[in-house]
BALO-26418 format. One record per residue: residue number from 1; y, z, x of N, C-alpha, C, CB in turn. Coordinates in nm, 2 decimals. Glycine has a CB too. Example, Ala and Ser with C-alpha at 12.3 -4.5 7.8 and 13.67 -1.06 7.14 Angstrom:
<nodes>
+-----+--------+--------+--------+--------+--------+--------+--------+--------+--------+--------+--------+--------+
| pos |   n.c2 |   n.c3 |   n.c1 |  ca.c2 |  ca.c3 |  ca.c1 |   c.c2 |   c.c3 |   c.c1 |  cb.c2 |  cb.c3 |  cb.c1 |
+-----+--------+--------+--------+--------+--------+--------+--------+--------+--------+--------+--------+--------+
|   1 |  -0.57 |   0.78 |   1.32 |  -0.45 |   0.78 |   1.23 |  -0.33 |   0.78 |   1.32 |  -0.45 |   0.90 |   1.13 |
|   2 |  -0.22 |   0.71 |   1.28 |  -0.11 |   0.71 |   1.37 |   0.00 |   0.79 |   1.29 |  -0.06 |   0.57 |   1.41 |
+-----+--------+--------+--------+--------+--------+--------+--------+--------+--------+--------+--------+--------+
</nodes>
This chain:
<nodes>
+-----+--------+--------+--------+--------+--------+--------+--------+--------+--------+--------+--------+--------+
| pos |   n.c2 |   n.c3 |   n.c1 |  ca.c2 |  ca.c3 |  ca.c1 |   c.c2 |   c.c3 |   c.c1 |  cb.c2 |  cb.c3 |  cb.c1 |
+-----+--------+--------+--------+--------+--------+--------+--------+--------+--------+--------+--------+--------+
|   1 |  -1.27 |   2.62 |  -6.99 |  -1.14 |   2.61 |  -7.08 |  -1.14 |   2.49 |  -7.14 |  -1.01 |   2.62 |  -7.01 |
|   2 |  -1.10 |   2.49 |  -7.28 |  -1.08 |   2.36 |  -7.34 |  -0.92 |   2.34 |  -7.35 |  -1.16 |   2.34 |  -7.50 |
|   3 |  -0.89 |   2.21 |  -7.34 |  -0.74 |   2.17 |  -7.34 |  -0.73 |   2.08 |  -7.46 |  -0.70 |   2.10 |  -7.20 |
|   4 |  -0.61 |   2.06 |  -7.49 |  -0.55 |   1.97 |  -7.59 |  -0.42 |   1.91 |  -7.54 |  -0.52 |   2.04 |  -7.74 |
|   5 |  -0.41 |   1.78 |  -7.58 |  -0.29 |   1.69 |  -7.55 |  -0.18 |   1.76 |  -7.62 |  -0.31 |   1.53 |  -7.60 |
|   6 |  -0.07 |   1.78 |  -7.54 |   0.05 |   1.83 |  -7.61 |   0.13 |   1.70 |  -7.69 |   0.14 |   1.90 |  -7.49 |
|   7 |   0.14 |   1.70 |  -7.82 |   0.21 |   1.59 |  -7.89 |   0.15 |   1.46 |  -7.83 |   0.37 |   1.59 |  -7.88 |
|   8 |   0.26 |   1.39 |  -7.80 |   0.23 |   1.24 |  -7.76 |   0.26 |   1.22 |  -7.61 |   0.33 |   1.13 |  -7.85 |
|   9 |   0.26 |   1.34 |  -7.55 |   0.27 |   1.32 |  -7.41 |   0.12 |   1.32 |  -7.34 |   0.36 |   1.43 |  -7.36 |
|  10 |   0.11 |   1.31 |  -7.21 |   0.00 |   1.32 |  -7.15 |  -0.05 |   1.45 |  -7.09 |   0.01 |   1.25 |  -7.06 |
|  11 |   0.05 |   1.55 |  -7.14 |   0.02 |   1.68 |  -7.08 |  -0.09 |   1.77 |  -7.17 |   0.17 |   1.76 |  -7.07 |
|  12 |  -0.19 |   1.80 |  -7.06 |  -0.30 |   1.88 |  -7.13 |  -0.29 |   2.03 |  -7.11 |  -0.44 |   1.83 |  -7.08 |
|  13 |  -0.25 |   2.11 |  -7.21 |  -0.26 |   2.25 |  -7.21 |  -0.38 |   2.31 |  -7.28 |  -0.14 |   2.29 |  -7.28 |
|  14 |  -0.42 |   2.44 |  -7.20 |  -0.51 |   2.51 |  -7.26 |  -0.50 |   2.56 |  -7.39 |  -0.53 |   2.60 |  -7.18 |
|  15 |  -0.62 |   2.58 |  -7.46 |  -0.63 |   2.61 |  -7.62 |  -0.59 |   2.76 |  -7.61 |  -0.79 |   2.59 |  -7.70 |
|  16 |  -0.58 |   2.83 |  -7.52 |  -0.55 |   2.98 |  -7.52 |  -0.42 |   2.99 |  -7.43 |  -0.67 |   3.07 |  -7.45 |
|  17 |  -0.33 |   3.06 |  -7.47 |  -0.22 |   3.08 |  -7.40 |  -0.20 |   3.23 |  -7.35 |  -0.10 |   3.03 |  -7.47 |
|  18 |  -0.11 |   3.25 |  -7.26 |  -0.11 |   3.39 |  -7.21 |   0.04 |   3.43 |  -7.26 |  -0.14 |   3.40 |  -7.04 |
|  19 |   0.06 |   3.53 |  -7.33 |   0.19 |   3.56 |  -7.37 |   0.25 |   3.69 |  -7.29 |   0.20 |   3.59 |  -7.52 |
|  20 |   0.38 |   3.71 |  -7.31 |   0.42 |   3.82 |  -7.19 |   0.51 |   3.93 |  -7.28 |   0.52 |   3.74 |  -7.06 |
|  21 |   0.51 |   3.91 |  -7.41 |   0.61 |   4.00 |  -7.48 |   0.60 |   4.15 |  -7.46 |   0.59 |   3.98 |  -7.62 |
|  22 |   0.49 |   4.21 |  -7.48 |   0.48 |   4.36 |  -7.45 |   0.43 |   4.39 |  -7.31 |   0.38 |   4.43 |  -7.56 |
|  23 |   0.38 |   4.29 |  -7.24 |   0.33 |   4.34 |  -7.09 |   0.43 |   4.32 |  -6.99 |   0.21 |   4.27 |  -7.04 |
|  24 |   0.48 |   4.20 |  -6.98 |   0.53 |   4.15 |  -6.86 |   0.70 |   4.19 |  -6.84 |   0.50 |   3.99 |  -6.87 |
|  25 |   0.73 |   4.24 |  -6.94 |   0.87 |   4.27 |  -6.98 |   0.92 |   4.41 |  -6.91 |   0.89 |   4.26 |  -7.15 |
|  26 |   0.82 |   4.46 |  -6.83 |   0.84 |   4.61 |  -6.78 |   0.74 |   4.70 |  -6.85 |   0.99 |   4.66 |  -6.82 |
|  27 |   0.66 |   4.66 |  -6.92 |   0.55 |   4.75 |  -6.97 |   0.43 |   4.77 |  -6.90 |   0.51 |   4.71 |  -7.09 |
|  28 |   0.41 |   4.70 |  -6.79 |   0.31 |   4.72 |  -6.70 |   0.36 |   4.71 |  -6.55 |   0.21 |   4.64 |  -6.73 |
|  29 |   0.29 |   4.74 |  -6.45 |   0.35 |   4.73 |  -6.31 |   0.34 |   4.59 |  -6.26 |   0.27 |   4.83 |  -6.20 |
|  30 |   0.41 |   4.56 |  -6.17 |   0.40 |   4.43 |  -6.11 |   0.28 |   4.38 |  -6.04 |   0.50 |   4.42 |  -6.02 |
|  31 |   0.21 |   4.48 |  -5.99 |   0.08 |   4.43 |  -5.92 |  -0.03 |   4.40 |  -6.04 |   0.02 |   4.54 |  -5.81 |
|  32 |  -0.03 |   4.47 |  -6.15 |  -0.09 |   4.44 |  -6.29 |  -0.06 |   4.31 |  -6.33 |  -0.05 |   4.53 |  -6.40 |
|  33 |   0.07 |   4.30 |  -6.35 |   0.11 |   4.16 |  -6.39 |   0.07 |   4.03 |  -6.31 |   0.26 |   4.16 |  -6.39 |
|  34 |   0.07 |   4.04 |  -6.19 |   0.02 |   3.94 |  -6.09 |  -0.12 |   3.93 |  -6.11 |   0.06 |   3.98 |  -5.95 |
|  35 |  -0.20 |   4.04 |  -6.11 |  -0.34 |   4.03 |  -6.12 |  -0.39 |   3.96 |  -6.25 |  -0.39 |   4.17 |  -6.12 |
|  36 |  -0.33 |   3.99 |  -6.36 |  -0.36 |   3.95 |  -6.49 |  -0.34 |   3.78 |  -6.50 |  -0.27 |   4.03 |  -6.61 |
|  37 |  -0.21 |   3.76 |  -6.45 |  -0.16 |   3.61 |  -6.46 |  -0.24 |   3.53 |  -6.36 |   0.00 |   3.60 |  -6.42 |
|  38 |  -0.28 |   3.57 |  -6.25 |  -0.36 |   3.50 |  -6.16 |  -0.50 |   3.47 |  -6.23 |  -0.37 |   3.57 |  -6.02 |
|  39 |  -0.56 |   3.60 |  -6.29 |  -0.68 |   3.56 |  -6.35 |  -0.69 |   3.47 |  -6.45 |  -0.73 |   3.66 |  -6.40 |
|  40 |  -0.57 |   3.47 |  -6.53 |  -0.58 |   3.39 |  -6.67 |  -0.56 |   3.23 |  -6.58 |  -0.40 |   3.43 |  -6.81 |
|  41 |  -0.48 |   3.21 |  -6.50 |  -0.47 |   3.09 |  -6.43 |  -0.61 |   3.05 |  -6.37 |  -0.36 |   3.10 |  -6.32 |
|  42 |  -0.69 |   3.12 |  -6.29 |  -0.80 |   3.10 |  -6.24 |  -0.91 |   3.06 |  -6.34 |  -0.83 |   3.21 |  -6.17 |
|  43 |  -0.89 |   3.14 |  -6.47 |  -0.99 |   3.10 |  -6.58 |  -0.96 |   2.97 |  -6.65 |  -1.00 |   3.20 |  -6.68 |
|  44 |  -0.85 |   2.89 |  -6.61 |  -0.83 |   2.76 |  -6.66 |  -0.71 |   2.77 |  -6.75 |  -0.95 |   2.70 |  -6.73 |
|  45 |  -0.63 |   2.89 |  -6.78 |  -0.52 |   2.89 |  -6.87 |  -0.41 |   2.83 |  -6.78 |  -0.49 |   3.05 |  -6.94 |
|  46 |  -0.34 |   2.74 |  -6.86 |  -0.23 |   2.67 |  -6.80 |  -0.10 |   2.67 |  -6.89 |  -0.27 |   2.53 |  -6.76 |
|  47 |  -0.11 |   2.77 |  -6.98 |   0.00 |   2.76 |  -7.09 |   0.03 |   2.89 |  -7.10 |  -0.04 |   2.69 |  -7.25 |
|  48 |   0.17 |   2.92 |  -7.07 |   0.21 |   3.06 |  -7.07 |   0.36 |   3.06 |  -7.16 |   0.22 |   3.10 |  -6.90 |
|  49 |   0.35 |   3.17 |  -7.23 |   0.45 |   3.18 |  -7.34 |   0.55 |   3.30 |  -7.31 |   0.36 |   3.21 |  -7.48 |
|  50 |   0.67 |   3.29 |  -7.30 |   0.77 |   3.40 |  -7.27 |   0.90 |   3.37 |  -7.36 |   0.80 |   3.42 |  -7.11 |
|  51 |   0.99 |   3.45 |  -7.33 |   1.13 |   3.43 |  -7.37 |   1.21 |   3.52 |  -7.29 |   1.15 |   3.47 |  -7.52 |
|  52 |   1.34 |   3.46 |  -7.29 |   1.45 |   3.51 |  -7.21 |   1.49 |   3.65 |  -7.25 |   1.57 |   3.42 |  -7.21 |
|  53 |   1.46 |   3.69 |  -7.37 |   1.49 |   3.84 |  -7.41 |   1.38 |   3.95 |  -7.38 |   1.51 |   3.84 |  -7.56 |
|  54 |   1.26 |   3.90 |  -7.35 |   1.16 |   3.98 |  -7.30 |   1.20 |   4.06 |  -7.17 |   1.04 |   3.90 |  -7.27 |
|  55 |   1.23 |   4.20 |  -7.19 |   1.27 |   4.27 |  -7.07 |   1.41 |   4.21 |  -7.02 |   1.15 |   4.25 |  -6.95 |
|  56 |   1.47 |   4.15 |  -7.09 |   1.61 |   4.09 |  -7.05 |   1.57 |   4.00 |  -6.93 |   1.74 |   4.20 |  -6.99 |
|  57 |   1.48 |   3.92 |  -6.95 |   1.45 |   3.82 |  -6.86 |   1.35 |   3.86 |  -6.74 |   1.58 |   3.77 |  -6.79 |
|  58 |   1.31 |   3.98 |  -6.74 |   1.19 |   4.03 |  -6.65 |   1.08 |   3.95 |  -6.66 |   1.14 |   4.17 |  -6.68 |
|  59 |   1.02 |   3.93 |  -6.78 |   0.89 |   3.84 |  -6.77 |   0.92 |   3.71 |  -6.73 |   0.81 |   3.82 |  -6.90 |
|  60 |   1.02 |   3.63 |  -6.74 |   1.03 |   3.51 |  -6.70 |   1.05 |   3.52 |  -6.54 |   1.15 |   3.45 |  -6.78 |
|  61 |   1.11 |   3.61 |  -6.48 |   1.13 |   3.62 |  -6.35 |   1.01 |   3.65 |  -6.29 |   1.23 |   3.71 |  -6.31 |
|  62 |   0.92 |   3.74 |  -6.34 |   0.79 |   3.78 |  -6.28 |   0.71 |   3.65 |  -6.26 |   0.72 |   3.88 |  -6.35 |
|  63 |   0.69 |   3.57 |  -6.39 |   0.63 |   3.45 |  -6.40 |   0.68 |   3.35 |  -6.29 |   0.65 |   3.40 |  -6.53 |
|  64 |   0.81 |   3.33 |  -6.29 |   0.86 |   3.24 |  -6.19 |   0.81 |   3.27 |  -6.03 |   1.02 |   3.24 |  -6.20 |
|  65 |   0.80 |   3.40 |  -6.00 |   0.75 |   3.42 |  -5.87 |   0.61 |   3.40 |  -5.86 |   0.78 |   3.56 |  -5.83 |
|  66 |   0.51 |   3.43 |  -5.97 |   0.39 |   3.43 |  -5.98 |   0.33 |   3.28 |  -5.97 |   0.35 |   3.49 |  -6.10 |
|  67 |   0.39 |   3.21 |  -6.08 |   0.34 |   3.08 |  -6.10 |   0.39 |   2.96 |  -6.01 |   0.37 |   3.06 |  -6.23 |
|  68 |   0.52 |   2.99 |  -5.95 |   0.59 |   2.87 |  -5.89 |   0.50 |   2.80 |  -5.78 |   0.75 |   2.92 |  -5.83 |
|  69 |   0.42 |   2.88 |  -5.71 |   0.33 |   2.82 |  -5.61 |   0.21 |   2.73 |  -5.67 |   0.27 |   2.94 |  -5.52 |
|  70 |   0.20 |   2.76 |  -5.79 |   0.07 |   2.71 |  -5.85 |   0.12 |   2.59 |  -5.93 |  -0.02 |   2.82 |  -5.96 |
|  71 |   0.04 |   2.49 |  -5.95 |   0.07 |   2.39 |  -6.05 |  -0.05 |   2.32 |  -6.09 |   0.17 |   2.29 |  -5.99 |
|  72 |  -0.07 |   2.25 |  -6.21 |   0.04 |   2.24 |  -6.29 |   0.03 |   2.35 |  -6.39 |   0.05 |   2.10 |  -6.36 |
|  73 |   0.13 |   2.38 |  -6.46 |   0.13 |   2.47 |  -6.57 |   0.23 |   2.43 |  -6.66 |   0.16 |   2.60 |  -6.53 |
|  74 |   0.22 |   2.49 |  -6.79 |   0.31 |   2.46 |  -6.90 |   0.37 |   2.59 |  -6.94 |   0.24 |   2.38 |  -7.03 |
|  75 |   0.49 |   2.59 |  -6.98 |   0.56 |   2.71 |  -7.04 |   0.62 |   2.70 |  -7.16 |   0.64 |   2.77 |  -6.96 |
|  76 |   0.62 |   2.79 |  -7.25 |   0.69 |   2.79 |  -7.37 |   0.80 |   2.89 |  -7.37 |   0.60 |   2.80 |  -7.50 |
|  77 |   0.90 |   2.88 |  -7.42 |   1.00 |   2.98 |  -7.43 |   1.10 |   2.98 |  -7.56 |   1.08 |   2.97 |  -7.31 |
|  78 |   1.14 |   3.07 |  -7.61 |   1.22 |   3.08 |  -7.73 |   1.33 |   3.18 |  -7.68 |   1.14 |   3.13 |  -7.87 |
|  79 |   1.45 |   3.12 |  -7.72 |   1.57 |   3.19 |  -7.68 |   1.64 |   3.25 |  -7.81 |   1.68 |   3.09 |  -7.59 |
|  80 |   1.69 |   3.37 |  -7.78 |   1.78 |   3.42 |  -7.90 |   1.92 |   3.39 |  -7.88 |   1.76 |   3.57 |  -7.93 |
|  81 |   1.97 |   3.34 |  -7.98 |   2.12 |   3.31 |  -7.99 |   2.20 |   3.44 |  -8.01 |   2.14 |   3.20 |  -8.11 |
|  82 |   2.31 |   3.44 |  -7.97 |   2.39 |   3.56 |  -8.01 |   2.51 |   3.51 |  -8.12 |   2.45 |   3.64 |  -7.87 |
+-----+--------+--------+--------+--------+--------+--------+--------+--------+--------+--------+--------+--------+
</nodes>
């Protein structure tokens, strides 16, 4: 996996990120979500993209449970304002 420095920080993020919009927001089962996320992390992906509106927070909840024991990883999120 290739990595890039994020802005002026020392944080190195993978050039490939894994997104959760149509998948981890309830589109696939929890065991498949875990397997795909762990495979991505094991392949060197440490940049995960989600938003609090995906499945009304289901994607963020799933990744919180899966990724919390792993470190380090970077997450990006966008929130919809009402």
